[in-house]
C-alpha positions in Angstrom: 11.7 -72.6 -10.1 11.5 -74.8 -13.2 8.6 -73.7 -15.5 6.5 -76.4 -17.2 5.8 -75.8 -20.9 4.0 -77.7 -23.6 4.7 -77.3 -27.3 2.5 -79.0 -29.9 3.9 -79.7 -33.3 7.3 -79.8 -31.6 9.2 -82.1 -33.9 9.9 -79.6 -36.6 9.8 -76.0 -37.8 8.6 -73.3 -35.4 7.7 -75.8 -32.7 11.2 -77.3 -32.8 12.7 -73.8 -32.5 10.4 -72.8 -29.7 11.2 -76.0 -27.7 14.9 -75.3 -28.0 14.5 -71.7 -26.8 12.3 -72.8 -23.8 14.9 -75.4 -22.9 17.6 -72.8 -23.0 15.8 -70.8 -20.3 15.7 -74.0 -18.2 12.1 -75.2 -18.7 10.8 -78.7 -18.5 9.3 -79.1 -22.0 6.5 -81.5 -23.0 6.9 -82.2 -26.7 3.7 -83.2 -28.5 3.8 -84.5 -32.1 3.1 -87.6 -34.1 6.5 -88.5 -35.5 8.5 -90.8 -33.2 11.9 -90.1 -34.8 11.3 -86.3 -34.9 10.2 -86.4 -31.2 13.3 -88.3 -30.2 15.5 -85.7 -32.0 13.8 -82.7 -30.5 14.0 -84.4 -27.0 17.7 -84.6 -27.5 17.8 -80.9 -28.5 16.0 -80.0 -25.3 18.5 -82.0 -23.2 21.4 -80.5 -24.9 20.0 -76.9 -24.4 19.6 -77.5 -20.6 15.9 -78.4 -20.4 14.0 -81.5 -19.3 12.1 -83.1 -22.2 9.0 -85.2 -22.1 8.2 -86.5 -25.7 4.6 -87.7 -26.2 3.3 -89.1 -29.5 -0.2 -87.7 -30.0 -2.5 -86.7 -32.8 -3.9 -83.2 -32.1 -7.1 -84.1 -33.9 -8.0 -86.5 -31.1 -9.2 -84.6 -28.0 -9.2 -87.6 -25.7 -5.5 -88.3 -26.6 -4.6 -84.6 -26.1 -6.3 -84.5 -22.7 -4.5 -87.7 -21.7 -1.2 -86.1 -22.8 -1.9 -83.1 -20.6 -2.6 -85.5 -17.7 0.7 -87.2 -18.2 2.5 -83.8 -18.3 1.1 -82.8 -15.0 1.8 -86.2 -13.4 5.4 -86.5 -14.6 6.6 -82.8 -14.8 4.1 -80.7 -12.7 1.5 -78.1 -13.2 1.5 -76.6 -16.7 2.6 -73.0 -16.9 2.7 -72.4 -20.6 0.9 -74.2 -23.5 2.0 -73.3 -27.1 -0.4 -74.4 -29.9 1.5 -74.8 -33.1 0.7 -78.2 -34.7 -0.9 -78.1 -38.2 -1.1 -79.8 -41.6 -2.7 -78.7 -44.9 -3.0 -79.2 -48.6 -1.4 -77.1 -51.3 -4.0 -77.2 -54.1 -6.9 -75.4 -55.7 -10.0 -75.8 -53.6 -11.6 -77.9 -56.4 -8.7 -80.3 -56.2 -8.9 -81.0 -52.5 -10.9 -84.0 -51.3 -13.5 -83.3 -48.6 -11.9 -85.8 -46.4 -8.6 -83.9 -46.8 -10.2 -80.6 -46.0 -11.9 -82.1 -42.9 -8.6 -83.6 -41.8 -6.8 -80.3 -42.2 -9.5 -78.5 -40.2 -9.4 -81.1 -37.4 -5.6 -80.9 -37.1 -5.0 -77.2 -37.7 -8.1 -75.6 -36.1 -9.6 -78.2 -33.8 -6.1 -79.2 -32.6 -5.8 -75.7 -31.2 -9.2 -75.9 -29.7 -8.4 -79.2 -28.1 -5.0 -78.0 -26.8 -6.6 -74.9 -25.4 -9.3 -76.8 -23.6 -6.8 -79.3 -22.2 -4.6 -76.4 -20.9 -7.5 -74.2 -19.7 -9.2 -76.9 -17.7 -6.0 -77.3 -15.7 -5.0 -73.6 -15.5 -8.4 -72.1 -14.5 -8.7 -73.9 -11.1 -5.2 -72.5 -10.3 -6.0 -69.1 -11.8 -2.7 -68.9 -13.6 -1.1 -69.9 -16.9 -0.5 -68.7 -20.4 -1.7 -70.1 -23.8 0.1 -68.9 -27.0 -1.6 -69.5 -30.3 0.9 -69.6 -33.2 -1.1 -67.9 -35.9 -0.4 -66.4 -39.3 -1.0 -63.3 -41.3 -3.3 -65.7 -43.2 -5.6 -65.6 -40.2 -6.8 -62.3 -41.8 -5.8 -62.6 -45.4 -6.7 -65.6 -47.6 -4.4 -66.6 -50.4 -4.9 -69.0 -53.3 -3.9 -72.6 -53.1 -4.3 -72.6 -49.3 -8.0 -72.6 -48.7 -7.9 -75.2 -46.0 -5.1 -73.6 -44.1 -6.5 -70.1 -44.4 -9.9 -71.2 -43.2 -8.4 -72.9 -40.2 -6.2 -69.9 -39.3 -9.2 -67.5 -39.6 -11.1 -69.9 -37.3 -8.3 -69.9 -34.7 -8.2 -66.1 -34.7 -12.0 -65.8 -34.1 -11.9 -68.6 -31.4 -9.0 -67.0 -29.6 -10.5 -63.5 -29.7 -13.8 -64.8 -28.2 -12.0 -66.8 -25.5 -9.8 -63.8 -24.6 -12.9 -61.7 -24.0 -14.4 -64.4 -21.7 -11.2 -64.5 -19.7 -11.2 -60.7 -19.4 -14.8 -60.8 -18.2 -13.9 -63.3 -15.5 -10.8 -61.2 -14.5 -8.9 -64.4 -14.9 -5.1 -64.6 -14.4 -5.0 -67.2 -17.3 -4.0 -65.4 -20.4 -4.2 -66.2 -24.1 -2.4 -64.4 -26.9 -1.8 -64.9 -30.6 1.4 -64.5 -32.6 0.8 -63.8 -36.3 3.7 -65.2 -38.4 5.0 -64.3 -41.8 6.4 -66.9 -44.3 8.9 -69.1 -42.3 11.6 -71.5 -43.5 10.2 -74.7 -42.1 10.0 -78.3 -43.4 6.3 -77.9 -44.1 7.0 -77.1 -47.7 8.2 -80.6 -48.3 5.8 -82.2 -45.9 2.4 -80.8 -46.7 0.3 -82.7 -49.2 0.7 -80.9 -52.6 -1.1 -81.2 -55.9 0.9 -78.3 -57.4 2.9 -78.9 -60.6 6.1 -77.5 -59.0 7.6 -77.6 -55.5 5.9 -75.4 -52.9 7.7 -72.5 -51.3 6.9 -69.7 -48.8 6.1 -66.3 -50.3 9.1 -64.0 -49.8 10.3 -62.4 -47.6 11.1 -65.6 -45.6 12.2 -65.7 -42.0 14.0 -68.3 -40.0 12.1 -70.3 -37.4 14.3 -68.8 -34.7 12.8 -65.4 -35.4 9.3 -66.9 -34.9 10.5 -68.7 -31.7 11.8 -65.5 -30.2 8.4 -63.8 -30.8 6.6 -66.8 -29.2 8.7 -66.6 -26.1 8.2 -62.8 -25.8 4.5 -63.3 -26.2 4.6 -66.0 -23.5 6.3 -63.6 -21.1 4.0 -60.7 -22.0 0.7 -62.4 -22.6 -1.7 -59.5 -21.9 -1.3 -58.1 -25.4 -4.0 -59.6 -27.7 -1.8 -60.1 -30.7 1.8 -59.9 -31.9 2.7 -59.3 -35.6 6.0 -60.8 -36.8 7.9 -59.4 -39.8 7.4 -56.3 -42.0 5.5 -58.5 -44.5 2.9 -59.4 -41.9 2.4 -55.7 -41.0 2.2 -54.8 -44.7 -0.4 -57.6 -45.4 -2.5 -56.6 -42.5 -2.6 -52.9 -43.5 -3.2 -53.6 -47.1 -6.0 -56.0 -46.3 -7.7 -53.4 -44.0 -7.3 -50.5 -46.5 -7.8 -52.1 -49.9 -8.8 -55.7 -49.7 -10.2 -55.8 -53.2 -7.0 -54.5 -54.7 -5.1 -57.2 -52.7 -7.5 -59.8 -54.1 -6.6 -58.9 -57.7 -2.9 -58.7 -56.9 -2.9 -62.2 -55.4 -4.9 -63.5 -58.3 -2.1 -62.4 -60.6 0.9 -63.3 -58.4 -0.3 -65.8 -55.7 0.1 -69.0 -57.9 3.7 -68.5 -59.1 5.0 -67.0 -55.9 4.1 -70.1 -53.9 6.0 -72.4 -56.3 9.7 -72.8 -57.2 10.9 -73.5 -60.7 11.5 -77.2 -59.9 9.0 -79.9 -60.8 7.4 -81.5 -57.8 8.5 -85.1 -57.4 5.7 -87.7 -57.5 7.0 -89.5 -54.4 7.2 -86.4 -52.2 6.1 -87.2 -48.6 2.9 -85.9 -47.1 2.1 -85.6 -43.4 -1.7 -85.1 -43.6 -2.6 -88.6 -42.5 0.7 -90.0 -41.2 3.8 -88.2 -39.9 6.6 -87.5 -42.3 9.1 -87.9 -39.5 8.1 -91.3 -38.3 10.3 -94.5 -38.0 12.9 -94.7 -40.7 12.4 -91.1 -41.9 15.2 -88.5 -41.7 15.0 -85.9 -39.0 13.8 -82.6 -40.6 15.0 -80.3 -37.8 13.6 -76.7 -37.6 14.7 -75.4 -41.0 13.3 -76.0 -44.4 15.1 -75.8 -47.8 15.3 -72.0 -48.0 18.2 -71.1 -45.7 19.8 -69.1 -48.5 16.8 -66.8 -48.7 15.6 -66.6 -45.1 16.2 -63.7 -42.7 17.6 -64.4 -39.3 16.4 -61.0 -37.9 13.3 -58.8 -38.0 13.6 -55.1 -37.3 9.8 -54.9 -37.1 9.8 -57.5 -34.3 12.4 -55.6 -32.3 10.3 -52.4 -32.7 7.1 -54.2 -31.7 8.8 -55.6 -28.5 10.2 -52.2 -27.6 7.4 -49.9 -28.6 7.5 -48.1 -25.3 11.2 -47.3 -25.6 10.7 -46.3 -29.3 7.8 -44.0 -28.4 9.8 -42.4 -25.6 12.7 -41.9 -28.0 10.5 -40.3 -30.6 8.9 -38.1 -27.9 12.3 -37.0 -26.7 13.5 -36.2 -30.2 10.3 -34.2 -30.9 10.8 -32.3 -27.6 14.5 -31.5 -28.6 13.4 -30.3 -32.0 10.7 -28.1 -30.4 13.2 -26.7 -27.9 15.7 -25.9 -30.6 13.1 -24.2 -32.6 12.1 -22.0 -29.6 15.7 -21.0 -29.0 16.1 -20.1 -32.6 
């Protein structure tokens, strides 16, 4: 039976990679984004991979438009089985250099866009008592870093919102599930799309992972949604542990390193596109695809992700090894 999936922010980066992977398993995939050219390109990706695309131009900061998009999905494709919230925008700048209208817009797209997408999905899934919502999160949902106050604030808000919603669903013994996937730095087009006031070009803080690693984690979470969170990449695990154990030390470390590590050595061009108010992949703009400009640095695998997805097998293996050691010691 064909599954009906919805991906927001589908025209580039992680959303694009997730859409391709869903199509490869035969899903009908509703693709929500603002950029018409990017949507046309990802729709072709989905067709090529074996799925059925439904591209819909929508601004995730507009709840009425999001709810209307969900209506269209159910009318044209069928009942929604999976909703993946992924769309975002932001500003790379010191907080003092961000206009309050820009901060508001970032919050509306990156946080409220998840709230609106979740409400649109939930209002259709709850009467059927089935469905899954995956929130594409970030290690920055727990750890704030300089030059990304708007983004970090939104990701922290998503984490709290999703946690509270999950508890409500557990209380109701609902068969609708929500889970969150915390991402590391990912090689996506955002670093040339996001509005920046930095003197040099923005970059993800290494280690950097390819969007296909992120997409694999999202699909695993969608298929195993009862776990509250998934952490992707060793850097995410390290960040979470360091922030829990010594957050003050991490504050000082980031104060020393967090400005340079988020910028390349190249000067930022004054005509760099920005997608805060308008899509950077609209008519006449080049298709960005899933990858950013850091293919030469990005990892295509994550050992931590494999271990996380096979923790039962790993635990059994470790228990077996321990038993063998104990038995050998007894014999000696």
